[in-house]
N, C-alpha and C positions, 0 to 999 in steps of 0.2 A: 440498457437502462442507464449505465453510467455516462455513456456518450450523450444521451438526451439530457441528463442532469447537467453535464458540463456546458451544453449549449444554453440551457435555461438559466444557469447561474451567472451568465455574462462574465465569465473569467474570474469570478470570486469564489467564495467558499460554498461548496455543495452542502445543502442542509436537507433534512428529511422532506421539506416542502417541495424540493426540486425532484424528488423521486416519486414514482408512481407506485407507492406501497399499498398493499391490501388494507382495507378498512375493517380488519377482523378483530379489533380490540387490542392490537399490538401497541404496547406502551412506548413512550419516547425512549425509555431505557433499553427496551428490546430493539428498537430501531437503531439506536446508537451502537449497541453491541454487535448487531448485524453489519452495520457499516464498517465498524472497526475490523471485524473478521474479514470482510471483503477487501478492505484496504490492506490488511496484513498479508493476505494471500497474494494479492496483486503485486505488492512490493517484493515479497519473497520470490515470486515467479520471475519478475523482471531482473532482480539481482542475480538469480541463477542464469538467466539468458545472457546477461552481460558479463558473466564470470566475475561478479562483484566489482565491476568498474563503476564507481559511484557517479562519476561525471556522465557517463553514457546512460546509466539507470535514471538519474535525475532528469536528463533530457527526455527520455522516453516517457517518463511519468508526468512530465510537465511541471516539475518542481525545481526549486533551486537546490544546490547541494546542501545548504544549511537546512532547508525543509526536510530533505531526505535524511540527513543525519538525525534530526529530531525524531522522525518517524522510526528510524532504525532503533533508537534508544527506547522510544515509547513501546514498541513491540518486542524489544529485547532480541532483535535479529542480529546475528553475528555470522561472519563467514565461517562455513564449516571447515574443520581442520582435516587434513589428510589422515586417514586411518589405516593406511597400508604399512608394510614393514619399513623400518627406518633404513636409510641407505647404508651400505657397508662402508666402514672407515678404513 
């Protein structure tokens, strides 16, 4: 669905009109929150795949690094900290 929307939006911003969403009374706010959830999960997945390499992640997502930084702040995504035992000194 996102690939189709990307093609239809001609390289610009994907809007709900580019998506083939069901006509079941879904409000614009519902659509926006669904798109936000999908975008957040996608960014989180790509960040994990690239081991939080922001340049590679931005490239895979088709974003500039600045756009990626904005989305990381928007969704409050931060690199997970290691939770293992601290190294012996």
